[in-house]
VEXDO-636649 format. One record per residue (C-alpha): residue in three letters; x, y, z. Coordinates in steps of 0.5 Angstrom, whole numbers, padded with zeros to 4 digits, always signed. Layout:
// residues N
ALAXYZ
...
END
This chain:
// residues 99
MET+0040-0038+0038
VAL+0039-0034+0032
PHE+0038-0028+0036
GLN+0045-0029+0039
ALA+0048-0029+0033
LEU+0045-0023+0030
VAL+0048-0019+0036
SER+0055-0022+0036
SER+0055-0022+0028
LYS+0060-0017+0024
ASP+0058-0020+0017
ASP+0053-0016+0014
ARG+0051-0022+0009
GLN+0050-0027+0015
ILE+0046-0022+0019
ARG+0042-0021+0013
SER+0041-0029+0012
LEU+0039-0029+0020
VAL+0034-0023+0019
ASP+0031-0027+0013
ARG+0030-0033+0017
ILE+0027-0030+0023
PHE+0023-0026+0019
ALA+0020-0032+0015
SER+0019-0035+0022
VAL+0015-0030+0025
ASP+0011-0028+0019
THR+0006-0034+0021
ASN+0001-0032+0016
GLY+0005-0031+0010
SER+0003-0024+0008
GLY+0010-0022+0007
VAL+0010-0017+0013
TRP+0009-0017+0021
GLU+0003-0015+0024
PHE+0003-0013+0031
ASN+0000-0020+0034
GLU+0006-0023+0030
LEU+0011-0019+0033
LYS+0008-0020+0040
ALA+0008-0027+0040
MET+0015-0027+0038
LEU+0017-0022+0044
MET+0013-0027+0049
HIS+0017-0033+0046
LEU+0023-0030+0047
ASN+0022-0027+0054
ARG+0020-0034+0056
SER+0026-0037+0053
GLN+0030-0033+0057
ASN+0026-0034+0063
GLY+0023-0027+0063
LYS+0016-0025+0064
PRO+0013-0024+0057
ASN+0012-0017+0055
ASP+0006-0014+0056
GLU+0001-0011+0051
PHE+0004-0004+0052
ALA+0011-0005+0051
ALA+0010-0010+0045
ARG+0006-0004+0042
GLN+0012+0001+0043
ILE+0017-0004+0040
PHE+0012-0005+0034
ASN+0011+0003+0033
HIS+0019+0004+0034
ILE+0021-0001+0028
ASP+0015+0001+0024
THR+0018+0007+0021
ASP+0013+0009+0016
GLY+0007+0008+0020
ASP+0003+0004+0016
GLY+0001-0001+0021
VAL+0006-0007+0019
ILE+0013-0008+0019
SER+0017-0010+0013
LYS+0023-0014+0012
GLN+0027-0008+0011
GLU+0024-0004+0017
PHE+0026-0010+0021
LEU+0033-0011+0018
SER+0034-0003+0019
TYR+0032-0004+0026
ILE+0037-0010+0027
LEU+0043-0006+0024
GLN+0042+0000+0028
ASN+0041-0004+0035
ARG+0044-0010+0034
HIS+0050-0009+0039
ASN+0044-0007+0044
THR+0043-0013+0048
GLY+0036-0011+0050
PHE+0034-0009+0043
PHE+0027-0012+0044
GLN+0025-0008+0050
SER+0021-0002+0050
SER+0024+0004+0052
SER+0020+0004+0058
THR+0023-0002+0061
END
């Protein structure tokens, strides 16, 4: 799975390539940024594929706000890349701080 490769990779070029792939697949409306509903749908899909229950709206909003470092209401590819580079060794990097 692509997310598992992110956690285990030590190669920055590979990480950037994986981030590009993930970002494009989650950006379902092609706007070049992630809106809240796009991130929430990805989180729900990830949790279902790992036999977990989907993140609730509150947890998804916490994660979104954490990644959206400039507070403009969308997540840019650079914000997502920065988040991944800072948190990729944390196995629960898509969990809210309240879980």
